[in-house]
Wavefront OBJ file of the C-alpha trace (Angstrom):
o trace
v -0.049 0.023 0.062
v 1.781 3.496 -0.640
v 1.340 6.197 2.468
v 2.007 9.569 1.261
v 4.345 10.404 4.442
v 4.814 13.769 6.008
v 7.563 14.910 4.759
v 5.637 14.555 1.484
v 2.825 17.032 2.381
v 3.738 20.367 1.691
v 7.431 20.229 3.782
v 8.202 23.177 6.309
v 11.112 23.810 8.061
v 11.207 22.609 12.400
v 12.161 25.464 13.229
v 8.510 27.815 12.222
v 5.741 26.653 14.141
v 4.066 30.029 12.863
v 1.896 28.542 10.792
v 0.347 25.321 9.540
v 0.783 22.991 7.107
v -2.440 22.516 3.876
v -4.027 19.351 4.893
v -6.630 17.314 2.441
v -9.892 17.651 4.181
v -10.163 13.800 4.209
v -7.193 14.339 6.897
v -7.934 12.622 10.206
v -5.812 11.217 13.517
v -5.408 8.384 11.875
v -3.652 9.585 9.495
v -1.559 11.102 11.378
v -0.738 8.170 13.120
v 0.497 6.509 10.225
v 2.362 9.621 9.232
v 4.226 9.956 11.872
v 4.760 5.908 11.868
v 5.846 5.810 8.174
v 8.623 8.846 9.518
v 9.818 6.720 11.826
v 10.301 3.380 10.596
v 12.467 5.039 7.755
v 14.643 7.068 10.108
v 15.516 4.380 12.400
v 15.330 1.099 10.445
v 13.005 -0.832 12.474
v 9.501 -2.808 12.112
v 8.831 -3.499 15.938
v 5.907 -2.902 17.553
v 7.662 0.092 19.888
v 8.174 2.615 17.220
v 4.912 1.941 16.301
v 4.263 2.858 20.055
v 5.824 6.112 19.830
v 4.469 7.267 17.019
v 0.502 6.575 18.797
v 1.898 8.859 21.677
v 3.292 11.099 19.268
v 0.473 12.060 17.711
v -1.889 11.725 21.479
v 0.650 14.009 22.277
v 0.119 16.509 19.907
v -4.135 16.387 19.530
v -3.416 17.604 23.397
v -1.697 19.965 23.127
v -4.372 21.194 20.198
v -6.877 20.342 22.399
v -5.855 22.299 25.231
v -5.153 25.824 22.560
v -6.676 27.704 22.053
v -5.391 29.747 19.310
v -5.138 26.645 17.632
v -8.670 26.151 18.849
v -9.612 29.446 17.487
v -8.258 29.295 14.026
v -10.747 26.700 13.119
v -6.755 24.877 11.038
v -6.725 21.414 13.887
v -5.471 19.434 11.778
v -2.900 21.462 9.962
v -1.792 22.253 13.586
v -1.777 18.372 14.243
v 0.446 17.753 11.965
v 3.245 20.803 11.842
v 3.607 20.223 15.624
v 3.971 16.813 14.622
v 6.426 17.134 12.872
v 8.201 18.612 14.297
v 8.200 15.803 17.765
v 9.094 14.071 15.262
v 12.150 15.492 14.019
v 13.028 16.664 17.376
v 12.602 12.791 18.694
v 14.648 11.949 15.931
v 17.716 13.991 16.419
v 18.247 13.023 19.940
v 17.987 9.423 18.824
v 20.313 10.343 16.102
v 23.240 11.503 19.318
v 22.425 8.568 21.669
v 21.775 7.830 24.757
v 24.707 9.579 26.874
v 24.612 12.872 24.315
v 21.669 13.030 24.482
v 21.094 13.414 27.427
v 24.252 15.313 27.862
v 22.444 17.661 25.341
v 19.137 18.224 27.416
v 21.260 18.873 30.688
v 23.135 21.341 28.515
v 20.113 23.090 27.260
v 18.093 22.801 30.422
v 20.739 24.315 32.576
v 20.612 27.476 30.189
v 17.277 28.723 30.491
v 17.785 28.068 34.588
v 20.151 29.160 34.379
v 19.760 33.297 35.340
v 16.442 32.139 37.574
v 18.320 29.412 39.592
v 19.603 31.626 42.613
v 17.726 34.839 44.227
v 18.618 38.528 42.150
v 20.706 39.748 45.823
v 22.480 36.581 46.051
v 26.614 36.235 45.503
v 26.495 32.898 43.880
v 29.540 32.005 41.539
v 29.662 30.337 38.449
v 29.961 27.012 40.439
v 27.418 28.203 43.200
v 24.254 28.047 40.503
v 25.752 24.566 38.839
v 25.579 22.990 41.970
v 22.032 24.578 42.515
v 21.351 23.356 38.628
v 22.343 20.221 39.017
v 19.767 19.448 42.296
v 17.236 20.418 40.605
v 17.656 19.475 36.932
v 17.367 15.668 38.784
v 13.799 16.424 40.551
v 12.935 18.267 37.502
v 13.617 14.575 35.722
v 11.471 12.507 38.095
v 8.747 15.156 37.804
v 8.990 14.702 33.842
v 8.511 10.955 33.526
v 5.875 11.049 36.413
v 4.463 13.779 33.476
v 5.358 10.708 30.870
v 3.458 8.291 32.228
v 0.775 9.544 33.349
v -0.109 11.737 30.129
v 0.750 8.353 28.146
v -1.348 6.195 30.448
v 1.502 4.073 30.842
v 1.915 1.250 33.623
v 3.984 2.735 36.565
v 6.937 0.702 36.560
v 7.763 1.424 32.611
v 10.741 2.233 32.125
v 12.397 3.253 28.418
v 14.294 0.235 27.243
v 15.181 0.855 23.162
v 17.149 4.085 22.836
v 14.046 4.316 20.609
v 11.718 5.079 23.945
v 14.862 6.735 25.237
v 15.188 9.283 22.762
v 11.420 9.894 22.847
v 11.732 10.681 26.940
v 14.125 13.295 25.960
v 12.207 14.578 23.782
v 9.008 14.990 25.686
v 11.178 16.149 28.838
v 12.248 19.068 26.302
v 8.991 19.814 25.329
v 7.537 19.829 29.104
v 10.203 22.066 30.738
v 9.365 24.534 27.903
v 5.669 24.740 27.645
v 3.987 27.868 28.467
v 2.184 28.589 31.595
v -0.028 30.806 31.881
v 0.072 33.592 34.567
v -2.820 36.123 35.947
v -2.603 39.441 33.974
v -2.188 36.926 30.940
v 1.578 36.464 30.634
v 2.983 33.792 30.110
v 6.132 31.947 31.038
v 7.885 28.447 30.391
v 7.160 25.673 32.890
v 11.014 24.870 34.170
v 11.404 28.331 34.734
v 8.435 28.111 37.268
v 10.024 25.172 38.703
v 13.601 26.812 38.664
v 12.150 30.080 40.909
v 10.477 27.742 43.554
v 13.226 25.501 43.757
v 15.479 28.353 44.683
v 12.278 29.707 47.160
v 12.406 27.213 49.045
v 16.377 26.756 49.310
v 17.167 28.998 52.880
v 18.596 32.422 53.273
v 22.764 33.094 53.088
v 23.625 34.176 55.641
v 27.469 35.811 55.402
v 29.726 34.238 58.019
v 34.050 35.194 59.272
v 35.410 32.329 58.442
v 38.349 33.803 61.279
v 36.006 35.096 63.474
v 34.166 31.472 63.699
v 37.333 29.799 64.422
v 38.758 32.409 66.587
v 35.442 32.993 68.899
v 35.490 31.483 72.391
v 32.175 29.530 73.455
v 30.886 31.710 75.506
v 30.650 34.821 72.658
v 26.968 36.812 73.477
v 27.765 39.958 71.504
v 26.730 37.707 68.437
v 22.931 37.252 68.191
v 21.624 33.729 69.276
v 21.191 32.287 65.194
v 24.665 34.119 64.347
v 26.331 32.751 67.632
v 24.491 28.475 66.918
v 25.493 29.774 62.661
v 29.564 30.094 63.993
v 29.896 27.925 66.231
v 28.595 25.224 63.850
v 30.784 26.652 61.678
v 34.073 26.761 64.017
v 32.666 23.205 64.747
v 33.456 21.988 60.810
v 36.616 23.338 60.575
v 37.468 21.885 63.432
v 36.360 19.011 62.245
v 38.200 18.629 58.973
v 41.621 20.213 60.303
v 44.016 17.370 60.035
v 45.954 16.546 63.264
v 49.792 16.936 61.575
v 50.846 13.775 64.778
v 48.856 11.569 63.120
v 51.455 11.355 60.041
v 54.292 11.868 63.019
v 53.344 8.969 64.653
v 52.684 6.188 61.338
v 56.338 6.906 59.710
v 57.710 6.439 63.093
v 55.949 2.945 63.364
v 57.082 2.217 60.074
v 60.250 3.066 60.817
v 60.723 1.325 64.145
v 59.269 -1.852 62.133
v 61.674 -1.649 59.275
v 64.456 -1.981 62.243
v 62.818 -4.616 64.627
v 62.865 -6.530 60.850
v 65.717 -5.719 59.892
v 66.969 -7.185 63.949
v 64.869 -10.177 63.648
v 66.770 -11.007 60.132
v 63.853 -10.676 58.127
v 65.076 -8.828 55.179
v 62.419 -10.682 53.218
v 59.986 -9.390 55.336
v 61.682 -5.469 55.339
v 61.097 -6.151 51.123
v 57.175 -6.992 51.639
v 56.368 -4.051 53.716
v 58.228 -1.888 51.563
v 55.945 -3.319 48.784
v 52.733 -3.317 50.559
v 52.994 0.573 51.243
v 53.355 0.771 47.867
v 49.624 -0.221 47.683
v 50.720 -3.071 45.002
v 48.666 -6.056 44.769
v 49.625 -9.741 45.973
v 50.244 -10.844 42.089
v 53.091 -7.989 41.684
v 54.477 -8.397 44.676
v 54.951 -11.928 43.571
v 55.879 -11.096 40.423
v 58.952 -8.543 42.341
v 59.837 -10.753 44.921
v 59.859 -14.013 42.268
v 57.314 -16.228 45.106
v 55.293 -19.189 43.972
v 52.364 -18.996 45.697
v 52.957 -21.253 48.744
v 56.177 -19.405 48.973
v 53.750 -16.457 49.462
v 51.601 -17.862 51.995
v 54.737 -19.233 54.011
v 56.338 -14.730 53.597
v 52.694 -13.595 54.606
v 52.891 -15.896 57.712
v 56.098 -15.712 59.345
v 55.386 -11.028 58.335
v 52.042 -11.734 60.438
v 54.154 -13.129 63.445
v 56.985 -10.499 63.909
v 54.014 -8.111 63.605
v 51.717 -9.491 66.329
v 54.695 -9.842 68.184
v 55.908 -6.087 67.480
v 52.157 -4.801 68.132
v 51.778 -6.672 71.550
v 55.570 -7.329 73.255
v 59.014 -5.001 71.821
v 56.736 -2.019 70.655
v 53.330 -2.697 71.746
v 53.140 1.362 73.553
v 54.175 3.290 70.323
v 51.288 0.974 68.211
v 48.416 1.589 71.107
v 49.221 5.111 71.255
v 49.393 5.379 67.380
v 45.684 3.688 67.308
v 44.677 5.998 69.958
v 44.190 2.285 72.212
v 46.853 3.539 75.329
v 47.209 2.204 78.216
v 45.683 5.927 79.191
v 42.645 5.560 77.402
v 41.401 1.948 78.287
v 43.289 0.528 75.727
v 40.837 1.431 72.877
v 37.502 0.184 75.210
v 35.243 1.891 76.816
v 33.741 1.914 80.478
v 31.410 -1.091 80.453
v 34.513 -3.012 78.171
v 37.224 -1.674 80.857
v 34.694 -2.995 83.713
v 34.421 -6.834 81.984
v 38.270 -6.857 80.929
v 39.298 -6.187 84.463
v 37.171 -8.504 85.890
v 38.632 -11.991 83.577
v 42.066 -10.977 85.030
v 43.881 -12.887 87.520
v 44.775 -10.771 90.681
v 48.387 -10.871 89.390
v 47.446 -9.865 85.985
v 45.305 -6.977 87.679
v 48.483 -5.482 89.475
v 49.961 -5.362 86.440
v 47.855 -3.487 84.867
v 48.057 -1.253 87.779
v 52.204 -1.132 87.643
v 51.946 -0.202 83.976
v 49.068 2.261 84.246
v 51.919 4.029 86.483
v 54.587 4.047 84.037
v 56.857 0.810 85.523
v 59.767 -0.716 83.614
v 59.066 -4.249 82.511
v 62.543 -4.851 85.478
v 60.140 -2.908 88.541
v 57.745 -4.784 87.205
v 59.742 -8.419 87.575
v 60.826 -7.850 90.728
v 57.915 -6.018 92.073
v 55.472 -9.585 91.126
v 59.213 -12.036 91.341
v 59.103 -13.003 87.755
v 61.768 -12.769 84.923
v 60.793 -10.055 82.811
v 60.409 -12.440 79.984
v 57.144 -13.701 82.293
v 56.218 -10.531 82.488
v 56.133 -10.269 78.816
v 54.467 -12.487 78.514
v 51.566 -12.433 80.923
v 51.516 -8.487 78.811
v 50.779 -10.386 76.000
v 48.323 -12.138 76.387
v 46.479 -9.345 78.745
v 47.048 -7.081 75.282
v 45.239 -10.614 73.804
v 41.952 -10.994 76.032
v 41.851 -7.227 75.508
v 41.706 -7.154 71.527
v 38.768 -9.936 72.175
v 37.217 -8.191 74.726
v 37.640 -4.647 72.662
v 36.291 -6.937 69.766
v 33.094 -8.507 70.810
v 30.027 -8.650 68.965
v 27.662 -7.885 71.797
v 30.114 -4.929 73.640
v 31.502 -3.462 69.841
v 32.600 -0.010 70.481
v 31.228 2.190 67.657
v 34.604 4.127 66.948
v 37.334 2.123 67.645
v 35.969 -1.524 66.803
v 37.449 -1.625 63.500
v 40.092 0.415 64.095
v 42.004 -1.166 66.599
v 40.793 -4.367 66.678
v 43.179 -5.545 64.257
v 46.054 -4.077 65.716
v 47.511 -7.185 67.196
v 46.826 -8.956 64.757
v 48.087 -6.261 61.201
v 50.282 -3.233 60.740
v 48.711 0.025 58.757
v 50.232 0.956 55.751
v 47.824 3.006 54.397
v 45.952 4.887 57.018
v 44.108 3.597 60.343
v 41.889 2.215 58.515
v 43.520 0.655 56.585
v 45.116 -2.702 57.709
v 46.845 -5.033 55.779
v 47.603 -8.583 56.967
l 1 2 3 4 5 6 7 8 9 10 11 12 13 14 15 16 17 18 19 20 21 22 23 24 25 26 27 28 29 30 31 32 33 34 35 36 37 38 39 40 41 42 43 44 45 46 47 48 49 50 51 52 53 54 55 56 57 58 59 60 61 62 63 64 65 66 67 68 69 70 71 72 73 74 75 76 77 78 79 80 81 82 83 84 85 86 87 88 89 90 91 92 93 94 95 96 97 98 99 100 101 102 103 104 105 106 107 108 109 110 111 112 113 114 115 116 117 118 119 120 121 122 123 124 125 126 127 128 129 130 131 132 133 134 135 136 137 138 139 140 141 142 143 144 145 146 147 148 149 150 151 152 153 154 155 156 157 158 159 160 161 162 163 164 165 166 167 168 169 170 171 172 173 174 175 176 177 178 179 180 181 182 183 184 185 186 187 188 189 190 191 192 193 194 195 196 197 198 199 200 201 202 203 204 205 206 207 208 209 210 211 212 213 214 215 216 217 218 219 220 221 222 223 224 225 226 227 228 229 230 231 232 233 234 235 236 237 238 239 240 241 242 243 244 245 246 247 248 249 250 251 252 253 254 255 256 257 258 259 260 261 262 263 264 265 266 267 268 269 270 271 272 273 274 275 276 277 278 279 280 281 282 283 284 285 286 287 288 289 290 291 292 293 294 295 296 297 298 299 300 301 302 303 304 305 306 307 308 309 310 311 312 313 314 315 316 317 318 319 320 321 322 323 324 325 326 327 328 329 330 331 332 333 334 335 336 337 338 339 340 341 342 343 344 345 346 347 348 349 350 351 352 353 354 355 356 357 358 359 360 361 362 363 364 365 366 367 368 369 370 371 372 373 374 375 376 377 378 379 380 381 382 383 384 385 386 387 388 389 390 391 392 393 394 395 396 397 398 399 400 401 402 403 404 405 406 407 408 409 410 411 412 413 414 415 416 417 418 419 420 421 422 423 424 425 426 427
């Protein structure tokens, strides 16, 4: 069957929508759907039902626009306007189709951003380009959700409908652009684009800007009465945020010292291969890369890791336990990283002799002094203390009483050494 396509009927420019096309008297809505369908099939080279669905929805959208436009209704050329608007929507859909899903989204985002840029901030605000860009990103995320709901509603689609093909994505993208540019009649006969009205409403919902002096916030005393209640509250919030984000330089110093002492300890134990392993771990290399550099087989690698783990545990629990626990925020003055309830549980599990040893450690006594007081050898003191640190690790990381702040960070100190940060532990 030979059909006349949309381009065969008085072709006009897609950018010229001021005058309708002239159509035969027998033109009806089914003809419009068929014309758009033929154009789509010719452009995308597909005969699937999805193409027919897109053409049908496009025709229904055009009919809805013409039905709601008083200017078109009073012109007496409704069918002609339907073809003109249908061809315009067809070309817009195909333009997004040719761009592809990714570039099509970029194009739509760019077009809508340009429309709302001047409206996205209040006139008296001092937002720069980056500030406006951030607001536009937040606003458009809301607008895309609204347009998708409108797309489903106006086309009477299921609530779980999602565009899955490139053509369906192009259809939705073109709908979103047309939806954003809809003219809304305002009081006194004025009109404005829908997306502009939405942007203005979005801006009004934003909290008011307050000028704050950062230097004053840092230096402000806690009980400053010269500021108003609101101003003082904002200053305190800003000050707490600045303090929270301040990097403590002692963190890096302690970390470097732990690594340096560990390297010296491994060398003193004639563990040069463990030194090489640690150095490579500090460079954040993957296990296969380390195997290739050190020339290890999987079995040799497992044996090396076991020896490395043994010496790290000995380093963290015996020879340098104080330095490691100080770095991890779990020194003996800090209850070995335990909360009060865990500390009581830990203390109750100690024998009388171990409790006495703990008190002596808290008094900063040396191992020789502790050994003399408890009538032990220094080796025995170290063994008892190592067992106590092991018990502390178990209590601190118990599932029922795990502290929020230090549970993961300190719990592995007896089994591994941190090489990247406190939270990055490598066995």
